[in-house]
C-alpha positions as MATLAB code, in Angstrom:
seq = 'XXXXXXXXXXXXXXXXXXXXXXXXXXXXXXXXXXXXXXXXXXXXXXXXXXXXXXXXXXXXXXXXXXXXXXXXXXXXXXXXXXXXXXXXXXXXXXXXXXXXXXXXXXXXXXXXXXXXXXXXXXXXXXXXXXXXXXXXXXXXXXXXXXXXXXXXXXXXXXXXXXXXXXXXXXXXXXXXXXXXXXXXXXXXXXXXXXXXXXXXXXXXXXXXXXXXXXXXXXXXXXXXXXXXXXXXXXXXXXXXXXXXXXXXXXXXXXXXXXXXXXXXXXXXXXXXXXXXXXXXXXXXXXXXXXXXXXXXXXXXXXXXXXXXXXXXXXXXXXXXXXXXXXXXXXXXXXXXXXXXXXXXXXXXXXXXXXXXXXXXXXXXXXXXXXXXXXXXXXXXXXXXXXXXXXXXXXXXXXXXXXXXXXXXXXXXXXXXXXXXXXXXXXXXXXXXXXXXXXXXXXXXXXXXXXXXXXXXXXXXXXXXXXXXXXXXXXXXXXXXXXXXXXXXXXXXXXXXXXXXXXX';
ca = [
       7.916    7.696   -3.332;
       8.413    9.858   -0.234;
       9.707   13.377   -0.825;
       8.907   17.042   -1.164;
       5.921   18.017   -3.325;
       5.110   21.589   -4.342;
       1.755   22.744   -5.653;
       1.734   26.135   -7.419;
      -1.686   27.612   -8.190;
      -1.477   30.474  -10.712;
      -4.352   32.786  -11.585;
      -4.559   36.121  -13.401;
      -4.407   37.854  -10.012;
      -2.079   35.905   -7.719;
       0.267   32.942   -7.278;
       0.029   30.685   -4.247;
       2.421   27.842   -3.432;
       2.250   25.083   -0.822;
       5.057   22.599   -0.210;
       4.465   19.311    1.615;
       6.414   16.223    2.511;
       4.670   12.969    1.763;
       5.363   10.020    4.047;
       3.745    7.038    5.732;
       1.928    9.300    8.182;
       0.419   11.508    5.481;
       1.359   15.002    4.362;
       3.363   17.461    6.451;
       3.009   21.059    5.219;
       6.496   22.569    5.116;
       5.852   26.039    3.695;
       3.236   28.211    2.014;
       3.361   31.610    0.312;
       1.252   33.993   -1.765;
       2.317   36.808   -4.086;
       0.139   39.058   -6.281;
       0.465   39.203  -10.078;
       0.630   42.915  -10.778;
      -0.131   44.241  -14.258;
      -0.039   40.696  -15.644;
       3.722   40.379  -15.023;
       3.988   36.674  -14.252;
       7.801   36.701  -14.281;
       8.025   39.351  -11.548;
       5.523   37.427   -9.431;
       7.472   34.187   -9.827;
      10.656   35.982   -8.803;
       8.955   37.238   -5.645;
       7.602   33.771   -4.949;
      11.035   32.144   -5.242;
      12.346   34.728   -2.772;
       9.502   33.946   -0.345;
      10.097   30.181   -0.127;
      12.386   27.431   -1.359;
      10.602   25.924   -4.372;
      13.028   23.025   -4.865;
      11.189   19.703   -4.577;
      11.020   16.157   -5.900;
       7.642   16.713   -7.583;
       6.047   19.945   -8.762;
       2.513   20.589  -10.027;
       1.271   23.886  -11.419;
      -1.906   25.282  -12.958;
      -2.712   27.599  -15.828;
      -5.395   30.264  -15.425;
      -8.821   29.026  -16.458;
      -9.253   31.962  -18.831;
      -6.519   30.521  -21.070;
      -8.444   27.294  -21.724;
     -11.489   26.657  -23.867;
     -13.842   23.891  -22.725;
     -16.165   21.725  -24.789;
     -18.417   18.818  -23.868;
     -17.890   16.307  -26.650;
     -19.906   13.169  -27.333;
     -17.678   10.226  -28.286;
     -18.826    6.892  -29.746;
     -16.655    4.903  -27.321;
     -15.101    5.099  -23.872;
     -11.636    3.666  -24.526;
      -9.124    6.300  -23.373;
      -6.570    5.635  -26.125;
      -9.186    5.790  -28.871;
     -10.646    9.005  -27.446;
      -7.208   10.623  -27.327;
      -6.553    9.691  -30.956;
      -9.887   10.876  -32.362;
     -10.832   13.800  -30.096;
      -8.943   16.494  -32.075;
     -10.854   15.516  -35.243;
     -14.179   15.616  -33.380;
     -13.405   19.115  -32.079;
     -12.005   20.559  -35.297;
     -15.303   22.222  -36.291;
     -16.012   23.470  -32.752;
     -12.935   25.660  -32.294;
     -12.032   29.067  -33.781;
      -8.368   28.089  -34.263;
      -6.648   25.466  -36.433;
      -6.464   22.211  -34.544;
      -2.682   22.004  -35.070;
      -2.239   25.167  -32.988;
      -4.047   23.684  -29.978;
      -3.060   21.281  -27.233;
      -6.021   19.189  -26.101;
      -6.639   17.089  -23.025;
      -9.837   15.705  -21.510;
     -11.530   14.034  -18.555;
     -14.357   11.513  -18.641;
     -17.604   13.088  -17.439;
     -19.368    9.738  -16.995;
     -22.797   11.325  -17.391;
     -25.776    9.312  -18.682;
     -24.725   10.478  -22.161;
     -22.514    7.549  -23.075;
     -18.920    8.364  -23.934;
     -19.069   12.105  -23.150;
     -15.850   13.901  -22.231;
     -15.011   17.385  -21.039;
     -12.215   18.585  -23.328;
      -9.895   21.517  -22.625;
      -7.929   23.152  -25.438;
      -5.062   25.596  -24.961;
      -2.887   27.276  -27.576;
       0.448   25.532  -27.944;
       2.158   28.902  -28.187;
       0.782   29.888  -24.786;
       1.890   26.607  -23.187;
       5.372   26.980  -24.689;
       5.822   30.534  -23.409;
       4.232   29.686  -20.064;
       6.624   26.804  -19.431;
       9.571   28.893  -20.552;
       8.658   31.559  -17.976;
       8.254   28.986  -15.211;
      11.493   27.197  -16.052;
      13.300   30.526  -16.195;
      12.569   30.859  -12.463;
      13.581   27.338  -11.529;
      10.089   25.801  -11.773;
       9.691   22.794  -14.070;
       6.306   21.240  -13.228;
       5.713   17.530  -13.754;
       2.004   18.236  -14.223;
       0.333   21.291  -15.759;
      -3.273   21.353  -14.593;
      -6.190   23.739  -15.102;
      -7.244   25.853  -12.122;
      -9.989   24.462   -9.845;
     -10.074   21.064  -11.577;
      -7.942   19.345   -8.923;
      -9.742   21.171   -6.098;
     -13.056   19.816   -7.410;
     -11.654   16.270   -7.498;
     -10.396   16.635   -3.929;
     -13.806   17.915   -2.835;
     -15.660   14.980   -4.403;
     -13.482   12.530   -2.453;
     -14.390   14.038    0.916;
     -16.966   12.232    3.069;
     -20.337   13.954    3.155;
     -19.927   15.732   -0.202;
     -23.181   15.404   -2.218;
     -23.105   13.824   -5.670;
     -24.209   17.032   -7.444;
     -22.386   20.195   -6.385;
     -21.047   23.547   -7.536;
     -17.518   24.760   -6.816;
     -16.957   28.515   -7.047;
     -13.586   30.258   -6.920;
     -14.305   33.971   -6.425;
     -11.407   36.075   -7.662;
     -10.887   39.812   -7.798;
     -11.388   40.042  -11.551;
     -12.097   36.455  -12.689;
     -14.210   33.737  -11.124;
     -14.270   30.057  -12.014;
     -17.307   27.800  -11.743;
     -17.098   23.990  -11.695;
     -20.249   21.866  -11.977;
     -20.074   18.253  -10.789;
     -22.814   15.704  -11.450;
     -22.754   12.101  -10.247;
     -19.404   12.861   -8.570;
     -17.802   13.817  -11.897;
     -16.723   17.204  -13.231;
     -18.912   18.010  -16.244;
     -18.502   21.770  -16.670;
     -15.783   24.390  -16.062;
     -16.397   28.051  -16.869;
     -14.241   31.083  -16.134;
     -15.903   34.476  -16.453;
     -15.048   38.096  -15.737;
     -16.564   39.725  -12.662;
     -16.562   43.213  -11.222;
     -15.638   42.675   -7.592;
     -14.228   46.141   -6.952;
     -16.866   46.836   -4.271;
     -16.155   43.474   -2.659;
     -12.390   44.001   -2.636;
     -12.862   47.457   -1.117;
     -14.925   45.859    1.631;
     -12.139   43.392    2.266;
      -9.782   46.367    2.617;
     -11.927   47.718    5.414;
     -13.837   50.456    3.522;
     -17.213   48.784    3.596;
     -17.688   47.593    7.136;
     -15.597   44.426    6.946;
     -14.995   44.412   10.680;
     -18.661   45.006   11.530;
     -20.230   41.576   11.356;
     -23.570   42.701   12.742;
     -24.380   45.374   10.179;
     -25.853   44.365    6.791;
     -23.443   44.248    3.843;
     -23.105   47.428    1.769;
     -25.485   47.714   -1.157;
     -22.590   47.666   -3.624;
     -21.358   44.345   -2.195;
     -24.865   42.887   -2.281;
     -25.218   43.921   -5.926;
     -21.871   42.328   -6.702;
     -22.953   38.953   -5.288;
     -26.370   39.207   -6.892;
     -24.801   39.671  -10.320;
     -22.351   36.829   -9.687;
     -25.148   34.461   -8.687;
     -27.201   35.445  -11.730;
     -24.282   34.426  -13.946;
     -24.015   31.113  -12.099;
     -27.722   30.361  -12.501;
     -27.625   31.215  -16.208;
     -24.560   29.037  -16.777;
     -26.091   26.017  -15.029;
     -29.431   26.537  -16.788;
     -27.734   26.720  -20.199;
     -25.835   23.519  -19.492;
     -29.070   21.735  -18.543;
     -30.891   23.071  -21.578;
     -28.258   21.592  -23.906;
     -28.997   18.178  -22.400;
     -32.760   18.793  -22.158;
     -32.694   18.130  -18.441;
     -32.958   20.120  -15.223;
     -29.699   20.443  -13.300;
     -30.188   20.998   -9.569;
     -26.963   21.106   -7.537;
     -27.434   20.178   -3.906;
     -24.757   22.455   -2.441;
     -22.299   25.225   -3.324;
     -18.706   25.154   -2.081;
     -16.711   28.351   -2.437;
     -13.149   29.628   -2.073;
     -10.946   32.418   -3.426;
     -10.440   36.040   -2.441;
     -14.206   36.571   -2.269;
     -14.412   33.973    0.496;
     -12.506   36.348    2.787;
     -15.631   38.473    3.107;
     -17.412   37.248    6.278;
     -20.935   37.394    4.802;
     -20.124   35.550    1.568;
     -21.797   32.324    2.702;
     -25.072   34.094    3.622;
     -25.197   36.077    0.366;
     -24.489   33.055   -1.848;
     -27.083   30.944   -0.024;
     -29.676   33.702   -0.373;
     -29.217   34.428   -4.084;
     -28.718   30.819   -5.206;
     -31.301   29.305   -2.857;
     -29.004   26.458   -1.809;
     -26.633   25.717    1.088;
     -23.161   27.244    0.742;
     -19.974   26.254    2.540;
     -16.415   27.589    2.495;
     -13.655   25.065    1.693;
     -10.572   24.471    3.825;
      -8.338   21.710    2.406;
      -6.308   21.774    5.608;
      -9.157   19.801    7.235;
      -8.106   16.757    5.209;
      -7.197   14.118    7.815;
      -3.999   13.288    5.928;
      -2.630   16.839    6.358;
      -0.510   17.988    9.296;
       0.490   21.602    9.808;
       2.720   23.148   12.475;
       1.811   26.305   14.307;
       4.301   28.433   12.362;
       2.594   27.398    9.093;
      -0.911   27.873   10.505;
      -0.167   31.571   11.069;
       0.530   32.038    7.359;
      -2.247   29.752    6.167;
      -5.214   31.307    4.331;
      -7.657   28.612    3.122;
      -9.514   30.989    0.801;
      -6.299   31.801   -1.082;
      -4.294   28.568   -0.722;
      -6.816   25.734   -1.130;
      -5.936   25.275   -4.788;
      -2.189   24.965   -4.183;
      -2.626   22.467   -1.339;
      -5.049   20.317   -3.353;
      -2.386   20.188   -6.110;
       0.265   19.014   -3.648;
      -2.086   16.294   -2.376;
      -2.547   14.992   -5.909;
       1.242   14.810   -6.590;
       1.165   12.265   -9.418;
       0.651   12.346  -13.158;
      -1.287    9.083  -13.145;
      -4.303   10.370  -11.221;
      -7.390   11.563  -13.033;
      -7.428   15.152  -14.256;
      -6.067   17.412  -16.966;
      -2.378   17.500  -17.801;
      -1.084   19.803  -20.534;
       2.479   18.553  -20.220;
       2.163   16.133  -23.112;
       3.416   15.630  -26.653;
       6.290   18.059  -27.274;
       5.857   19.464  -23.751;
       6.373   16.119  -22.040;
       8.753   16.765  -19.120;
      12.265   15.424  -19.446;
      13.469   13.024  -16.815;
      14.758   15.069  -13.933;
      17.453   13.956  -11.552;
      16.725   16.295   -8.676;
      17.259   14.387   -5.488;
      18.598   11.345   -7.343;
      21.763   11.124   -5.275;
      19.758   11.233   -2.075;
      17.482    8.492   -3.369;
      20.494    6.377   -4.365;
      21.956    6.787   -0.887;
      18.642    5.771    0.656;
      18.384    2.760   -1.643;
      21.962    1.735   -0.796;
      21.229    2.055    2.922;
      18.095   -0.065    2.678;
      19.940   -2.625    0.535;
      22.762   -2.904    3.079;
      20.219   -3.382    5.875;
      18.453   -6.109    3.903;
      21.755   -7.854    3.122;
      22.736   -7.673    6.811;
      19.473   -9.335    7.818;
      19.965  -12.013    5.156;
      23.517  -12.711    6.345;
      22.347  -12.916    9.944;
      19.561  -15.279    8.898;
      22.061  -17.550    7.088;
      24.384  -17.625   10.106;
      21.510  -18.417   12.476;
      20.273  -21.182   10.174;
      23.791  -22.663    9.957;
      24.260  -22.830   13.715;
      20.734  -24.159   14.212;
      21.321  -26.948   11.701;
      24.706  -27.692   13.217;
      23.195  -27.955   16.689;
      20.411  -30.198   15.396;
      22.955  -32.384   13.601;
      24.985  -32.842   16.798;
      21.860  -33.857   18.697;
      20.940  -36.419   16.033;
      24.491  -37.834   16.020;
      24.374  -38.311   19.801;
      20.999  -40.072   19.528;
      22.274  -42.352   16.748;
      25.371  -43.270   18.793;
      23.214  -44.005   21.832;
      20.960  -46.296   19.804;
      24.021  -47.998   18.300;
      25.550  -48.684   21.722;
      22.266  -50.074   22.934;
      21.836  -52.312   19.873;
      25.464  -53.481   19.614;
      27.023  -53.118   23.066;
      30.012  -55.328   22.185;
      31.315  -52.707   19.690;
      33.299  -50.114   21.638;
      34.722  -47.997   18.842;
      32.129  -46.025   16.875;
      33.323  -44.507   13.583;
      30.295  -44.597   11.290;
      27.390  -46.013   13.315;
      25.034  -46.406   10.371;
      27.549  -48.277    8.237;
      28.761  -50.345   11.195;
      25.181  -51.352   11.983;
      24.576  -52.326    8.355;
      27.674  -54.589    8.496;
      26.440  -56.136   11.752;
      22.994  -56.824   10.304;
      24.556  -58.376    7.203;
      26.677  -60.673    9.407;
      23.616  -61.762   11.336;
      21.764  -62.497    8.124;
      24.631  -64.588    6.799;
      24.915  -66.426   10.077;
      21.199  -67.110   10.178;
      21.152  -68.243    6.568;
      24.126  -70.632    6.756;
      23.343  -72.127   10.176;
      26.134  -73.839   12.095;
      25.905  -77.530   12.850;
      26.118  -76.667   16.491;
      23.708  -73.761   16.254;
      19.995  -73.641   16.990;
      17.647  -75.476   14.679;
      14.627  -73.243   14.971;
      13.721  -70.306   12.755;
      12.888  -66.856   14.056;
       9.194  -67.476   13.379;
       9.347  -70.578   15.594;
      10.955  -68.530   18.358;
       8.337  -65.797   18.097;
       5.540  -68.350   18.178;
       7.031  -70.073   21.229;
       7.537  -66.837   23.175;
       4.058  -65.559   22.316;
       2.478  -68.890   23.354;
       4.246  -69.015   26.705;
       3.534  -65.445   27.865;
       0.149  -65.626   29.641;
      -2.651  -63.579   28.146;
      -3.388  -62.179   31.602;
       0.007  -60.445   31.593;
      -0.174  -56.922   30.133;
       3.149  -56.631   28.350;
       4.521  -54.451   25.549;
       7.612  -55.772   23.737;
       9.722  -52.868   22.484;
      12.674  -54.809   21.076;
      13.748  -58.326   20.266;
      17.327  -59.309   19.363;
      17.937  -62.808   18.013;
      21.439  -64.157   17.449;
      22.710  -67.730   17.075;
      23.186  -68.275   20.846;
      20.691  -65.987   22.595;
      17.382  -64.214   22.341;
      16.857  -60.912   24.134;
      13.487  -59.244   24.571;
      12.949  -55.792   26.076;
       9.595  -54.380   27.013;
       7.303  -52.868   29.589;
       4.797  -54.413   32.002;
       2.886  -53.407   35.091;
       4.989  -54.799   37.945;
       8.011  -56.857   38.943;
       5.706  -59.829   39.589;
       4.618  -59.754   35.963;
       8.275  -59.906   34.895;
       8.759  -62.966   37.094;
       5.660  -64.605   35.548;
       7.071  -64.083   32.046;
      10.402  -65.592   33.092;
       8.712  -68.571   34.818;
       6.568  -69.364   31.780;
       9.514  -69.215   29.390;
      11.828  -71.503   31.427;
      10.028  -74.782   30.614;
      10.387  -74.172   26.887;
      12.312  -76.838   24.966;
      13.875  -74.124   22.809;
      15.844  -72.498   25.625;
      18.517  -73.744   27.969;
      18.116  -70.930   30.433;
      16.113  -67.764   31.031;
      17.449  -64.852   33.067;
      16.188  -61.341   33.851;
      18.947  -59.002   32.670;
      17.293  -55.871   34.079;
      14.023  -54.715   35.613;
      13.481  -51.095   36.660;
      10.621  -48.720   37.281;
       9.972  -46.396   34.341;
      10.027  -42.578   34.653;
       6.343  -42.428   35.620;
       6.809  -44.954   38.414;
       3.700  -46.818   37.229;
       5.388  -49.475   35.079;
       8.470  -51.655   34.891;
      11.010  -51.647   32.058;
      12.643  -55.083   31.721;
      15.026  -57.159   29.589;
      14.999  -60.972   29.566;
      17.815  -63.077   28.072;
      17.164  -66.616   26.813;
      19.939  -69.098   25.892;
      19.039  -71.020   22.739;
      19.518  -74.777   22.665;
      22.078  -75.966   20.101;
      21.173  -78.050   17.065;
      21.171  -81.769   17.999;
      21.635  -82.946   14.440;
      25.153  -84.429   13.765;
];
């Protein structure tokens, strides 16, 4: 549904939040903010964040720091999600240093050539309980509790031009997170400690941050060299476990370390692969006003915006809000939604009522037209009847009378059947005359035929050929007029039937 969505990305060092409104035209960024987490005091940071922006929304997604999760690649004998969820804790029981009952486990399908492999994340239930309590104490009750960088990696894999095998690196001040994706699936997440003091000092201006032409300080170069060595070792170890060579095609990076202007060059040099900084704002679905652009920092806020773009619990990814931590149904914004639903319902009912009224008047108009046509046909068929009450019933009565009259036959009436009359008329109209008979009315005394022919002369020929007949006492032309096209003549001929000569 449309509404406000807030993504809150929480690391050991900072909290960033991005709020968007989702609608038919995409996502409109409404606000963004960043606050540091000083001395590990998450509560103080959340208080500062709530003072920086309005966190109330219809949907909220948050992350836990990657250092709080333990990851394992687990081979499963099947791929059915429900079966994996039921059996995964038993498969991992011997892999973890804590009792399985103390851990909350979720997973994603890696879809590697190793059939049925999953990437499982385990987090202590006690941590999740305290973490949610802290968030809820500051008015934040997330619908989804993700793991840092997981959603950002999924967003990255959906972007056009992203290679199938990539690395995602979030460079923090004290902790960095590495995500390895193979065949467009996340297969590895590792969070490791780093010593980026020299890098952070450079970002503060002490190491030539503003001088883009000069080479980076040796301390900064050493920092990146050590970071890249850890990355290479991690990827190599992962490949060795599978007895294969893992060769990512490109590195994408973000985080505080991405603020350093020479980060891309240093990463490309030490990892011997192309490197590119991420900016989720480039997503074509995202719109951002100028006032938001001034506060926007892609290196620090990519994670929060990627969370807001996910905005649903049904999409692929981790979610630690399960089992006893399943979110209760929230009614924030319910009244507004009810009002919207009532408005839409009233509009729909108005259209339906209008449609019914239009249909009624259309049918009524059509009925009046049909009644007029029926009356006109009745007057033409039975001109002697002047009062029309029920034309259909009156015509049925008239037909019945004619049938009775024809069946009984008066002693003074005609002695020829209708078939004899038809045969006589057909025989006496010359074949050279092009005539179309539209109607024929036979009663005990007369025969009337109406039709169409080419000219008035043709009408006279028909009359002349019918006059000698022994079945008729007289033949007269009741009417003869040009039709609407002016190319033919509409006529009616009346023939007086001879009475029965039998006593």
